[in-house]
LODRENRO-881209 format. One record per residue: residue number from 1; residue in one letter; y negated, x negated, z negated of N, C-alpha, C, O, CB in turn. Coordinates in steps of 0.001 Angstrom, whole numbers, plus 524288, in hexadecimal, padded with zeros to 5 digits. Atoms other than C-alpha are relative to their C-alpha. Glycine has a CB too. Layout:
BEGIN
NUM  A  Y  X  Z  Y  X  Z  Y  X  Z  Y  X  Z  Y  X  Z
...
This chain:
BEGIN
1  M  801F9  7FC45  7FC49  56328  2C46B  E609F  7FA8D  80195  7FE44  7F9D3  8037F  7F9EB  803AA  804CB  8007A
2  A  8055D  7FEAC  8014F  5549A  2C68B  E60E8  7FE82  80510  802BE  7FDC7  8052A  8077F  7FC3B  7FB88  80187
3  V  801A7  7FAFC  7FDE6  55104  2D4C7  E62BE  7FAA0  80121  7FDC8  7F9E9  8013D  7F907  803FA  8047A  7FEA6
4  N  80554  7FEDF  801AD  54293  2D7DC  E6240  7FF99  805E0  7FF1C  7FD6D  808B7  80254  7FBDF  7FE13  80423
5  F  7FF96  7FA72  80119  544B0  2E512  E5BE1  7FFD4  800AE  7FA19  802C7  7FE24  7F746  8051C  80265  80263
6  R  80072  7FF0E  8059F  540A5  2EA19  E4E7C  8007F  805D6  7FEFC  7FCEF  808CD  80043  7FAB9  7FDDD  7FDD1
7  P  7FF62  7FA74  8013D  54629  2F734  E49EF  7FC12  801BD  7FBDB  7FA3F  7FE93  7F8BA  80595  8011A  7FE20
8  L  80395  7FDD0  803D5  53D60  3001F  E41F6  80302  80285  7FB86  80795  803E2  7FC1A  7FC5D  803FE  80292
9  S  7FDF9  7FD32  8048A  53FD9  3060B  E3489  80573  7FE1C  7FE82  80640  7F96D  7FDC7  8001C  805D9  80114
10  D  7FABA  80178  801A5  54E55  30645  E30EF  803BA  7FFAB  804A2  80867  800A5  80410  80215  803E7  7FC01
11  K  7FCCD  80086  7FB4B  55339  3040D  E3EDA  80269  7FA94  8004B  8003D  7F6C4  7FE52  7FCBC  80116  804EC
12  V  7FD14  804DE  7FF7E  55D24  2F983  E4230  801BB  7FF6D  805AB  803CB  80321  807F0  804CC  7FFE3  7FC39
13  L  7FE40  8011F  7FAB1  55FD1  2F339  E4F7A  80540  7FD35  7FFA8  805B8  7F923  7FD24  7FBE4  7FCA0  8030D
14  V  7FAAF  80218  8003C  56E5F  2F09A  E517D  801E5  7FED6  80584  80117  801F3  80916  803C2  803E1  7FD37
15  K  7FD66  8014C  7FB0E  57564  2E9A6  E5CA2  805B6  80175  7FF55  80881  7FEF5  7FC51  7FF56  7FA00  8017F
16  P  7FA8B  7FE51  8009A  5825D  2F0DC  E5E2C  803D5  7FBBD  8019E  802C3  7F89D  8051C  80100  804EB  80337
17  S  7FBC2  80386  7FE7B  58EE7  2E908  E5EB2  80220  801C4  8053A  80186  8064E  806B2  80468  7FFDF  7FBCE
18  D  7FD9E  7FE8E  7FB09  595E3  2E8B5  E6BB2  80498  803A6  7FF04  80788  802EE  7FB47  801C8  7FB19  8030B
19  A  7FBA5  7FC57  80069  59F6F  2F3E5  E6DA1  80515  7FD25  80149  80523  7F97A  80465  7FF33  804C5  803B4
20  E  7FAE2  8025E  7FF07  5ADC9  2F05F  E6D83  8017D  800C0  805BB  800E3  80502  807E2  8043C  80268  7FC5B
21  T  7FE6A  7FFA1  7FA90  5B2CD  2ED54  E7B1F  805EC  8001F  80093  807F4  80119  804D2  7FDC4  7FB7A  80315
22  Q  7FA54  80029  7FFCD  5C12A  2EC4A  E7797  80232  80235  7FAED  80017  8012A  7F6BA  801FB  7FA5B  800F0
23  T  7FD8A  7FDD7  804B1  5CA02  2F3AD  E6E2B  8035E  7FBD9  7FD6C  80447  7F7AD  7FFA3  80351  804E2  80157
24  A  7FC93  803A8  802CA  5D2A2  2ED0E  E6419  80509  7FF14  80310  8076E  7FAEF  80293  80146  80215  7FA7B
25  G  7FB39  8007D  7FCDD  5DE12  2EF76  E6D72  7FF2D  7FD1A  8051B  802E9  7FC3A  80802  8022C  80550  80125
26  G  80117  80310  7FB5B  5D750  2E7FF  E785A  7FE31  8031F  804B0  7FD99  800F1  808EF  804AB  7FD10  80170
27  I  801D0  7FCBA  7FBAE  5D2CB  2F37B  E80B3  7FA15  7FF80  80079  7F747  7FFEC  7FC97  8019D  805D1  7FF2C
28  F  80597  8006F  7FF1E  5C565  2F1A5  E86D4  7FD90  80569  80063  7FFAF  808E1  802F4  7FEE2  7FCD4  804F7
29  I  802AF  7FAF6  80023  5BBD5  2FCCB  E8489  7FBB2  7FFFD  8041C  7F865  7FC7E  8041B  7FDB7  80124  7FA75
30  P  80435  7FFCA  7FC17  5B34A  300DD  E9017  7FAD4  8017A  7FD74  7FAC2  803DB  7F946  8015A  803F0  8045F
31  D  80539  7FEEF  8021E  5A495  30200  E8DEE  7FF31  805C5  7FECE  7FCA8  80717  7FAF0  7FBD7  7FE2A  803D0
32  S  800CF  7FA62  800C6  5A512  310D5  E8F34  802C3  80218  7FB25  80167  80650  7F948  801E0  802F7  804C0
33  A  7FD09  7FE23  80485  5AE9F  311F8  E83BD  7FE8D  7FD36  7FAF0  800A9  7FE7B  7F6CF  805C3  7FF5A  80100
34  K  8017C  802EC  804B4  5A826  30882  E7A38  7FCEB  80374  7FC51  7F9B9  806A4  7FDFA  7FCCB  7FB20  8016E
35  Q  802EB  7FD1A  803E8  5A329  30E2E  E6D94  7FB12  7FD09  7FE99  7FADB  7F83E  7FEEB  80357  800FD  7FB1E
36  K  804E5  8024A  801BE  5955F  30BE2  E68DE  80107  7FCBC  7FB15  80389  7FEA0  7F771  7FBD6  80452  7FEF0
37  P  7FF2E  80316  804C5  59553  300AB  E5F05  7FD00  80252  7FB67  7F8E2  804B6  7FC18  7FE51  7FA4C  800E0
38  Q  8027F  7FE17  804BA  591F1  30429  E5101  7FE88  7FB84  7FC66  7FD2A  7FC5F  7F7DE  80392  803D1  7FD2C
39  E  8019E  8046C  8032B  58F20  2F694  E4C30  7FCB8  7FC50  8033B  7FD05  7FC3B  80808  804BA  7FD27  7FDB9
40  G  80366  803A1  7FD48  5854C  2EC35  E4F67  7FD22  7FC80  7FC28  7FE22  7FC96  7F774  7FC1F  802F2  80366
41  E  802FB  803C6  8031D  57BE0  2E1DD  E4A92  7FA53  801BA  7FFAF  7F7FF  8034F  80395  80066  7FA6E  8025D
42  V  8057C  7FE97  800CF  56E85  2E4AD  E44C2  7FCA0  7FBB3  80261  7FD34  7F71B  80113  7FEBB  800C6  7FA05
43  I  80373  803A8  7FD48  56429  2DE43  E4D5D  7FA8D  7FFFC  7FD96  7F813  7FBE1  7FD2D  7FFAA  80163  805CF
44  A  80533  7FF90  8025D  557A5  2E34C  E46FB  7FFEC  804B2  7FC5E  802A9  8088C  7FD3E  7FBAC  80080  80443
45  V  8008D  7FBAB  803BB  553D0  2EBF5  E3B7D  7FA3A  8013D  7FF3C  7F6DD  7FDD4  7FFAA  8029D  7FEA4  7FAAA
46  G  80554  7FE5D  80126  547A5  2F3C6  E3870  7FE73  7FE7E  7FA7A  801AC  7FC81  7F783  7FF6C  805DD  800C1
47  P  801F1  8017C  8052B  53F42  2F1B4  E2C57  801D6  80392  7FB9D  8013F  8022F  7F70D  7FA2F  7FFE9  8000F
48  G  7FE32  7FC58  80405  54516  2FD70  E2523  7FCC0  804ED  7FFEF  7F85B  80509  801E2  7FFDD  7FD73  7FAA9
49  R  8028E  7FAE6  80053  54177  30B7F  E2280  7FBB7  7FFE1  7FBE4  7FC50  7FD6C  7F7CD  80402  80452  7FEBA
50  V  80441  7FF90  803CD  53497  30E79  E1BAD  80178  80443  7FC10  8029C  808B2  7FD89  7FAA2  80147  802C4
51  L  7FEA4  7FC58  8042D  5375F  314FF  E0E9C  7FB40  80337  7FE67  7F6E2  8021A  80013  80235  7FD0D  7FB40
52  D  80439  7FC82  801B2  52F3C  31FAC  E0819  7FB96  7FD23  7FD30  7F711  7FEBE  7FD7F  8022E  8042F  7FC74
53  D  8040A  802DC  802DE  52815  315B4  DFFAD  7FD2D  7FBF4  8036C  7F9D4  7F916  80180  8026D  7FD4B  7FB49
54  G  802A3  80397  7FC6C  523F6  30DD6  E0BBE  802C5  7FAD0  800B5  80168  7F7D4  80439  7FA9D  7FF03  7FE21
55  S  7FD1C  804E4  7FF67  52D7A  3029C  E09C9  80431  800B1  8043A  80538  8050F  805F6  80287  7FE4D  7FAB2
56  R  7FBDE  7FFCC  7FC0C  53828  2FF3B  E1394  80546  7FEDA  7FD82  805C6  7FB61  7FA38  7FEE4  7FC16  80477
57  S  7FAB0  8012F  801BA  546AD  2FFE4  E1100  8020F  7FBA6  8037F  800B6  7FB65  8081B  803A5  804FC  80037
58  T  7FDC9  80437  7FCDB  54E2B  2F3F1  E1580  80520  801D7  80260  807F8  804ED  80007  800D8  7FAFD  7FCAC
59  L  7FB23  7FE95  7FD63  55947  2F54C  E1F1B  80485  7FCE5  7FDB3  803D2  7F87F  7FBE5  7FF98  7FF0E  805F0
60  T  7FB6B  8029F  8023A  56701  2F1E6  E1AA9  802B5  7FC78  803EE  80608  7F955  8026F  803DA  80400  7FDF7
61  V  7FDB6  8036D  7FC08  56AA6  2EB63  E2798  7FC07  7FBD6  80187  7F74D  7FC90  8010C  801C2  8032D  804E2
62  Q  8034F  80459  7FE62  56577  2DE7C  E2C9A  8018C  7FE4B  80578  805CF  7FF8A  80750  8006D  7FB62  7FC1E
63  V  7FEDC  80224  7FAD7  564BB  2D7D5  E39C7  804E1  7FC94  7FF90  8054F  7F957  7FC09  7FB3C  7FCCD  80230
64  G  7FB2C  8030C  7FFF1  57213  2D220  E3CFF  804A4  802D5  7FD99  80917  80136  7FE6E  7FF2A  7FAF6  7FD30
65  D  7FBB8  7FD03  8025B  57A1A  2DC23  E3546  8033F  8029D  8043F  80124  80471  8082A  7FDDD  80424  7FC25
66  K  7FC76  7FD08  7FCA2  58600  2E1E2  E3C1A  800AE  80553  7FD67  80240  805A2  7F8DE  80579  7FD17  800CE
67  V  80009  7FACE  80255  58575  2F09E  E3A0D  8036D  803D0  80308  80492  80307  807A2  7FA75  80210  7FFB7
68  I  7FD4C  7FB94  7FDA7  58D2E  2FCFB  E3CBF  7FC3D  8048F  7FFA0  7FA09  8059A  7FB7B  8056B  80137  7FD37
69  Y  803EE  7FBD8  7FFDE  584C1  3086D  E40E5  8023A  804F6  8026E  8068D  804FE  80489  7FB28  7FE35  8030E
70  S  7FE83  7FADC  7FE07  58572  316AA  E44F5  80125  7FFC7  805D7  7FE2D  7FD75  808D5  7FBAF  80401  7FEE3
71  K  7FE5A  80024  7FA86  58C83  318B3  E51DD  7FBF0  80271  8039D  7FAEA  80064  807D7  80534  802D0  800A3
72  Y  803BE  7FD4C  7FCA8  5826C  32223  E5737  7FA62  7FF73  7FE0B  7F6EC  80241  7FFDC  8016D  805BA  80062
73  G  8053D  800AC  80219  576A4  31D68  E4F8D  7FCCA  7FC31  8032D  7FED4  7F944  80666  80046  7FE31  7FA6F
74  G  80387  803CC  7FDA8  56AF5  315E8  E541E  7FE65  8013B  8058B  7FFFD  80525  807D7  80270  7FAD4  7FFE4
75  T  801FD  7FF93  7FAB5  5642B  3141E  E6106  80164  7FB04  802E9  8001D  7F6B9  80129  7F9FE  800F9  8000A
76  E  7FE7F  80489  7FCEC  569AB  30B2A  E6B72  7FB7A  7FE4E  8036E  7F891  80191  8056F  804D8  80130  80355
77  L  80409  80205  7FC8B  56081  3024D  E7306  8019B  7FAB4  8021B  80516  7F825  7FFFE  7FABE  7FF9E  7FD27
78  K  7FF0D  8051F  7FDAA  5607B  2F645  E7BAA  7FB13  7FCBE  7FF7D  7F6C9  7FE8A  800B6  801AD  8007F  805D2
79  L  80440  803CC  80059  557F5  2EA69  E78FD  801DA  7FAF9  80290  805DA  7F8CD  80103  7FE4D  7FF08  7FA2F
80  D  7FEA0  804CE  7FD3C  5585D  2DEBB  E8228  8059F  80018  801FA  8084A  7FC18  801E0  7FF33  7FB4E  7FC73
81  G  7FAC3  7FF83  7FDCD  5650E  2E3E1  E8824  8045D  800A7  7FC0F  808D6  8017E  7FD9D  8011D  7FB6B  80331
82  A  7FBFF  7FF53  8040D  56C4E  2E4DB  E7B1D  7FF79  8056F  7FD8F  7FB2E  80792  7FD2D  7FF85  7FBAC  7FBB9
83  E  80009  7FACE  80259  5702B  2F1AA  E74AF  7FF87  7FFAA  7FA15  801F5  7FC57  7F799  804F1  802FF  8017E
84  Y  800E0  7FFC1  8059F  56BA9  2F510  E66E8  8000B  805AE  7FE3C  7FFD9  80943  8016F  7FAC8  7FD56  7FE80
85  V  8005C  7FAD6  8025C  56B9A  300AC  E5DB2  7FC05  7FFAB  7FB95  7FC3D  7FC18  7F85F  80577  801F3  7FDF6
86  I  803A5  7FF9E  80462  5604F  30478  E54BB  8020F  8044F  7FC6C  802E6  808BB  7FE1C  7FA33  8012E  801E7
87  L  7FDCF  7FC59  803D5  5655A  30B15  E4865  7FC62  80094  7FB5C  7F971  7FCFF  7FA16  80566  7FE2D  7FE2C
88  D  80247  7FF85  80532  55FAA  310AF  E3BFF  803B3  7FD2E  7FC4C  80867  7FCF9  7FD44  7FF28  805EC  7FE5C
89  E  7FC9D  802D8  803A2  564B4  308E4  E3080  80461  80375  7FDE6  808B0  8018A  7FCF6  7FCCA  7FDD5  7FB78
90  D  7FBF1  7FC99  80225  56C23  314CE  E2B80  80452  80146  803F1  8081E  803DC  80287  7FD90  80504  7FE12
91  Q  7FBD0  7FF68  7FC26  5742B  314EF  E382E  803B7  7FB5A  7FFF5  80797  7FB47  802CE  7FDB5  800B2  80571
92  I  7FC93  80480  800AA  57A1A  307E9  E3439  8036E  80110  7FB46  8017D  80217  7F6FE  7FCCF  7FACB  7FF56
93  Y  7FC56  7FE80  8041A  58653  30A38  E2C36  80205  7FB74  7FCBF  80339  7FC22  7F824  80480  802C6  8025E
94  A  7FDC7  8045F  802DF  58AF4  2FCA4  E286C  7FE3D  7FAD2  8025E  7FCCF  7FA85  806F3  805FB  80059  7FFF4
95  V  80114  80555  7FE4E  58840  2EE16  E2943  8050A  7FCED  7FF49  8077E  7FD28  7FB28  7FB51  7FD79  7FCD8
96  H  7FB4A  80339  80063  5938A  2E4E3  E2C3E  7FF2B  7FBCC  7FBD7  7FB22  7F930  7FBBE  8015E  7FD79  80562
97  A  80043  8040D  8040F  59645  2DC09  E20A3  800F0  7FABA  8029C  8047E  7FA21  805CB  8041E  80106  7FB84
98  A  7FF93  8052F  7FD97  5946E  2CDD1  E2446  80417  7FCB3  7FD60  804F1  7F83A  7FEED  7FAD0  7FD34  7FFD5
């Protein structure tokens, strides 16, 4: 997926996973009752926060990582018809182990 988007500072662009459409018991969930996903794939990362000494800290996530993030964190946006979330790195709680 080629997204022409470069986050600034310690921001991370994440493509949320699709919300569950069916429960484990086989019941289909209507769109109005679906919960906001809290996991997704990192699409782009910023260069890192500028530290007091002028150097940049490196981000701990990389493009392609599957992450779990804050339910109400970030800013939602649409690019080329797809939905994304821009998060601060500290709003990402975990990276799925490969």
